[in-house]
N, CA and C of each residue as an Amber inpcrd file, in Angstrom:
protein
   324
   8.3800000 -18.7640000 -11.4540000   8.3450000 -17.6330000 -10.5580000
   7.0420000 -17.5850000  -9.7410000   5.9410000 -18.0300000 -10.3260000
   4.6760000 -18.0420000  -9.5900000   4.7700000 -18.9650000  -8.3760000
   5.4280000 -20.0890000  -8.5590000   5.5990000 -21.0400000  -7.4550000
   6.4380000 -20.4080000  -6.3380000   7.4450000 -19.6100000  -6.7120000
   8.2780000 -18.9320000  -5.7090000   7.4660000 -17.9000000  -4.9370000
   6.6210000 -17.1530000  -5.6260000   5.7760000 -16.1590000  -4.9440000
   4.8480000 -16.8640000  -3.9620000   4.1780000 -17.9290000  -4.4370000
   3.3190000 -18.7030000  -3.5240000   4.1130000 -19.2070000  -2.3270000
   5.2950000 -19.7410000  -2.5970000   6.1170000 -20.2950000  -1.5250000
   6.5180000 -19.2730000  -0.4900000   6.9300000 -18.0880000  -0.9360000
   7.3410000 -17.0330000   0.0090000   6.1970000 -16.6610000   0.9400000
   5.0260000 -16.4130000   0.3620000   3.8870000 -16.0010000   1.1760000
   3.4310000 -17.1260000   2.0900000   3.3560000 -18.3260000   1.5510000
   2.8780000 -19.4440000   2.3590000   3.8830000 -19.8370000   3.4310000
   5.1730000 -19.6490000   3.1840000   6.1840000 -19.8920000   4.2250000
   6.0040000 -18.9570000   5.4120000   5.4170000 -17.7780000   5.1750000
   5.1500000 -16.8260000   6.2650000   3.7700000 -17.0440000   6.8790000
   3.0760000 -18.1110000   6.4690000   1.8070000 -18.4650000   7.0920000
   0.5720000 -17.8880000   6.4290000   0.7230000 -17.3100000   5.2400000
  -0.4430000 -16.7740000   4.5390000  -1.0610000 -17.8750000   3.6840000
  -2.4040000 -17.9490000   3.6410000  -3.0430000 -18.9620000   2.8020000
  -2.8970000 -18.6100000   1.3200000  -3.0770000 -19.6030000   0.4400000
  -3.0070000 -19.3130000  -0.9950000  -3.9650000 -18.1850000  -1.3700000
  -3.5530000 -17.3540000  -2.3240000  -4.3520000 -16.2010000  -2.7270000
  -4.7630000 -16.3170000  -4.1850000  -5.8530000 -15.6630000  -4.4850000
  -6.3120000 -15.5540000  -5.8710000  -5.6280000 -14.3570000  -6.5110000
  -5.1590000 -14.4720000  -7.7370000  -4.5430000 -13.3240000  -8.4150000
  -5.5220000 -12.1580000  -8.5300000  -5.0040000 -10.9630000  -8.3980000
  -5.8290000  -9.7620000  -8.4990000  -6.1640000  -9.4800000  -9.9580000
  -7.4370000  -9.2590000 -10.2640000  -7.8020000  -8.9420000 -11.6460000
  -7.3950000  -7.5200000 -12.0420000  -6.9590000  -6.7050000 -11.0710000
  -6.5740000  -5.3120000 -11.3530000  -5.1790000  -5.1990000 -11.9450000
  -4.3900000  -6.2680000 -11.8800000  -2.9930000  -6.2090000 -12.3270000
  -2.7880000  -6.9630000 -13.6300000  -1.9230000  -6.4280000 -14.4650000
  -1.5110000  -7.1260000 -15.6850000  -0.2840000  -7.9670000 -15.3550000
  -0.1910000  -9.1250000 -15.9460000   0.9520000 -10.0040000 -15.7090000
   0.6580000 -10.9510000 -14.5630000   1.0000000 -12.1970000 -14.7530000
   0.6930000 -13.2210000 -13.7580000   1.3830000 -12.9830000 -12.4190000
   2.6780000 -12.6190000 -12.4650000   3.4240000 -12.4310000 -11.2080000
   2.8710000 -11.2570000 -10.4100000   2.6670000 -10.1340000 -11.0780000
   2.1260000  -8.9550000 -10.3840000   0.7450000  -9.2280000  -9.8260000
  -0.0990000  -9.9080000 -10.6120000  -1.4590000 -10.2100000 -10.1730000
  -1.4540000 -11.1270000  -8.9500000  -0.5780000 -12.1300000  -8.9550000
  -0.5090000 -13.0500000  -7.8210000  -0.0030000 -12.3330000  -6.5730000
   1.0860000 -11.5650000  -6.7110000   1.6350000 -10.8400000  -5.5640000
   0.5950000  -9.8760000  -4.9950000  -0.1120000  -9.1540000  -5.8850000
  -1.1460000  -8.2220000  -5.4290000  -2.2890000  -8.9720000  -4.7550000
  -2.6020000 -10.1660000  -5.2320000  -3.6340000 -10.9760000  -4.5890000
  -3.2810000 -11.2820000  -3.1400000  -2.0110000 -11.5960000  -2.8960000
  -1.5710000 -11.8140000  -1.5130000  -1.6550000 -10.5240000  -0.7030000
  -1.2230000  -9.4130000  -1.2890000  -1.3020000  -8.1310000  -0.5800000
  -2.7420000  -7.7980000  -0.2110000  -3.6560000  -8.0400000  -1.1310000
  -5.0690000  -7.7450000  -0.8860000  -5.6430000  -8.5890000   0.2440000
  -5.0830000  -9.7770000   0.4550000  -5.6090000 -10.6910000   1.4710000
  -5.0540000 -10.4400000   2.8700000  -4.0320000  -9.5940000   3.0000000
  -3.4290000  -9.3310000   4.3110000  -4.3780000  -8.4940000   5.1640000
  -4.5490000  -8.8770000   6.4130000  -5.3140000  -8.0710000   7.3730000
  -4.3570000  -7.0270000   7.9370000  -4.3740000  -5.8310000   7.3560000
  -3.4190000  -4.7700000   7.7090000  -3.7090000  -4.1600000   9.0720000
  -4.8120000  -4.5380000   9.7020000  -5.1130000  -4.0170000  11.0390000
  -4.5840000  -4.9290000  12.1400000  -3.9920000  -6.0590000  11.7850000
  -3.5200000  -7.0360000  12.7620000  -1.9880000  -7.0680000  12.7370000
  -1.3500000  -6.4290000  13.7350000   0.1150000  -6.2690000  13.7270000
   0.9280000  -7.5360000  13.4720000   0.5720000  -8.7060000  14.0170000
   1.3920000  -9.8850000  13.7070000   1.4050000 -10.2300000  12.2100000
   0.2800000 -10.0160000  11.5310000   0.2500000 -10.2820000  10.0860000
   1.0180000  -9.2120000   9.3260000   0.9220000  -7.9820000   9.7790000
   1.6880000  -6.9040000   9.1460000   3.1800000  -7.2030000   9.2760000
   3.6040000  -7.6710000  10.4490000   5.0170000  -7.9970000  10.6580000
   5.4770000  -9.0950000   9.7000000   4.6220000 -10.0890000   9.4690000
   4.9900000 -11.1510000   8.5270000   5.0770000 -10.6150000   7.1030000
   4.1710000  -9.7150000   6.7410000   4.2250000  -9.1060000   5.4030000
   5.4780000  -8.2530000   5.2450000   5.8630000  -7.5350000   6.2890000
   7.0740000  -6.7100000   6.2360000   8.2960000  -7.5930000   6.0060000
   8.3530000  -8.7500000   6.6600000   9.4640000  -9.6800000   6.4140000
   9.5240000 -10.0820000   4.9370000   8.3710000 -10.2780000   4.3380000
   8.3230000 -10.5980000   2.9150000   8.8560000  -9.4500000   2.0710000
   8.5060000  -8.2260000   2.4290000   9.0070000  -7.0640000   1.6890000
  10.5270000  -7.0190000   1.7520000  11.0790000  -7.3190000   2.9270000
  12.5380000  -7.3410000   3.0690000  13.1490000  -8.3800000   2.1380000
  12.5540000  -9.5620000   2.0760000  13.0880000 -10.6320000   1.2360000
  12.9560000 -10.2960000  -0.2460000  11.7970000  -9.8020000  -0.6540000
  11.5850000  -9.5590000  -2.0740000  12.3660000  -8.3510000  -2.5660000
  12.6240000  -7.3910000  -1.7150000  13.3920000  -6.2100000  -2.1410000
  14.8150000  -6.5940000  -2.5170000  15.3260000  -7.6500000  -1.9330000
  16.6810000  -8.0950000  -2.2530000  16.7620000  -8.6760000  -3.6650000
  15.6270000  -9.1320000  -4.1900000  15.6460000  -9.7890000  -5.4790000
  15.1800000  -8.9380000  -6.6500000  14.9560000  -7.6340000  -6.4270000
  14.5010000  -6.7740000  -7.5220000  15.5170000  -5.6740000  -7.7620000
  15.3670000  -4.9950000  -8.8980000  16.3420000  -3.9470000  -9.1940000
  16.2370000  -2.7950000  -8.1950000  17.3370000  -2.0770000  -8.0300000
  17.4630000  -1.0430000  -6.9970000  16.4270000   0.0710000  -7.1620000
  16.1190000   0.4780000  -8.3990000  15.1650000   1.5630000  -8.6060000
  13.7770000   1.1500000  -8.1020000  13.3570000  -0.0660000  -8.4170000
  12.0470000  -0.5390000  -7.9650000  12.0100000  -0.6560000  -6.4490000
  13.0550000  -1.2330000  -5.8620000  13.0420000  -1.3970000  -4.4160000
  13.1030000  -0.0450000  -3.7180000  13.7980000   0.9400000  -4.2920000
  13.8290000   2.2670000  -3.6740000  12.4430000   2.8970000  -3.6890000
  11.6990000   2.7170000  -4.7760000  10.3270000   3.2250000  -4.8400000
   9.4720000   2.5730000  -3.7630000   9.6110000   1.2670000  -3.6080000
   8.8590000   0.5550000  -2.5670000   9.2650000   1.0390000  -1.1830000
  10.5670000   1.2200000  -0.9570000  11.0330000   1.6940000   0.3380000
  10.5280000   3.1040000   0.6300000  10.4670000   3.9610000  -0.3800000
   9.9330000   5.3160000  -0.1880000   8.4800000   5.2580000   0.2840000
   7.6960000   4.3670000  -0.3130000   6.2990000   4.2210000   0.0890000
   6.1850000   3.6600000   1.5080000   7.0340000   2.7120000   1.8270000
   7.0270000   2.1280000   3.1720000   7.3960000   3.1850000   4.2060000
   8.4030000   3.9970000   3.9100000   8.8130000   5.0510000   4.8350000
   7.7150000   6.1020000   4.9950000   6.9780000   6.3730000   3.9290000
   5.8580000   7.3210000   4.0070000   4.8210000   6.8510000   5.0160000
   4.6970000   5.5350000   5.1680000   3.7290000   4.9660000   6.0980000
   4.2790000   4.8090000   7.5110000   5.4390000   5.3960000   7.7860000
   5.9480000   5.4170000   9.1510000   6.9860000   4.3720000   9.4870000
   7.3910000   3.5750000   8.5210000   8.4400000   2.5880000   8.7670000
   9.7910000   3.2130000   8.4540000  10.8440000   2.5860000   8.9380000
  12.2030000   3.0230000   8.6370000  12.9090000   1.8650000   7.9420000
  13.5500000   2.1710000   6.8200000  14.3000000   1.1620000   6.0860000
  15.7800000   1.3830000   6.3790000  16.3980000   0.4230000   7.0440000
  17.8040000   0.5310000   7.3910000  18.6730000   0.2520000   6.1700000
  19.9360000   0.6500000   6.2310000  20.8630000   0.4160000   5.1220000
  20.9890000  -1.0680000   4.7790000  20.7340000  -1.9200000   5.7490000
  20.8160000  -3.3660000   5.5300000  19.5970000  -3.9050000   4.7860000
  18.5650000  -3.0600000   4.6080000  17.3260000  -3.4980000   3.9820000
  16.2810000  -3.9250000   4.9900000  16.6500000  -3.9770000   6.2550000
  15.6960000  -4.3270000   7.3160000  14.6940000  -3.2010000   7.4880000
  13.4290000  -3.5420000   7.7080000  12.3460000  -2.5780000   7.8740000
  11.8910000  -2.6450000   9.3220000  11.8530000  -1.4890000   9.9790000
  11.4440000  -1.4450000  11.3950000  10.4110000  -0.3420000  11.6000000
   9.7230000  -0.4150000  12.7490000   8.7840000   0.6310000  13.1350000
   7.4420000   0.4900000  12.4760000   6.8320000   1.6220000  12.2080000
   5.5220000   1.6530000  11.5630000   4.4020000   1.8610000  12.5470000
   3.3460000   2.4340000  12.0610000   2.1960000   2.7600000  12.9090000
   1.5600000   1.5190000  13.5220000   1.5840000   0.4080000  12.7950000
   0.9540000  -0.8080000  13.3100000   1.7550000  -1.4350000  14.4380000
   3.0100000  -1.0440000  14.5840000   3.8610000  -1.6530000  15.5880000
   3.7860000  -0.9520000  16.9440000   3.4760000   0.3230000  16.9480000
   3.4120000   1.0300000  18.2170000   2.4090000   2.1720000  18.1110000
   1.5660000   2.3190000  19.1420000   0.5900000   3.4110000  19.1000000
   1.2910000   4.7610000  19.2510000   0.6900000   5.7820000  18.6600000
   1.2880000   7.1060000  18.7950000   1.1730000   7.5640000  20.2410000
   2.0330000   8.4630000  20.6220000   2.0930000   8.9370000  22.0000000
   0.7450000   9.4980000  22.4370000   0.2790000   9.0590000  23.5850000
  -0.9790000   9.5340000  24.1530000  -2.2170000   8.8310000  23.6220000
  -2.0590000   7.9030000  22.6890000  -3.2180000   7.2520000  22.0740000
  -4.0490000   6.4580000  23.0740000  -3.4300000   5.9720000  24.1220000
  -4.1450000   5.1440000  25.1000000  -4.4360000   5.9040000  26.4000000
  -4.2040000   7.1990000  26.4260000  -4.3220000   7.9920000  27.6560000
  -5.7260000   7.9610000  28.2430000  -6.7450000   7.9190000  27.4060000
  -8.1050000   7.9580000  27.9340000  -8.7360000   6.5650000  28.0470000
  -7.9590000   5.5450000  27.8720000  -8.4620000   4.1820000  27.9490000
  -8.8580000   3.8690000  29.3860000 -10.1010000   3.4460000  29.5730000
 -10.5690000   3.1010000  30.9170000 -10.6850000   1.6060000  31.1380000
 -10.7500000   0.8260000  30.0370000 -10.8670000  -0.6180000  30.1480000
  -9.7010000  -1.2850000  29.4260000  -8.6770000  -1.7490000  30.1770000
  -7.5340000  -2.3950000  29.5480000  -7.9110000  -3.6340000  28.7430000
  -9.0520000  -4.2360000  29.0430000  -9.5130000  -5.3980000  28.3100000
  -9.8800000  -5.0910000  26.8650000  -9.9760000  -3.8160000  26.5450000
 -10.3080000  -3.4080000  25.1720000  -9.1330000  -3.6040000  24.2210000
  -7.9340000  -3.8090000  24.7800000  -6.7540000  -4.0350000  23.9410000
  -6.6480000  -5.5120000  23.6620000  -6.7000000  -5.9210000  22.3670000
  -6.6430000  -7.3650000  22.0470000  -5.2690000  -7.9370000  22.2960000
């Protein structure tokens, strides 16, 4: 299972991660290590992590995935009946957020 976790993350372009010492169990520690390494301020990386959440939610029990989906929805994403995750704060600025922007070059 550890090899599968590494494979999923690395298939999405994430480098190998060190297991998190905060988690018990090898699988949880490795998965958390990848989560800790994600740059959550960079939308393309967030999008790749969201794709991973969609894939991994299909392979876990419904109660666990519902808890994860509740947390994802709390952060502004929408979980469709198909399991697809869309939206989120990192994907689109809130209305009026760029209204006072004077230098368009400030947007990366």
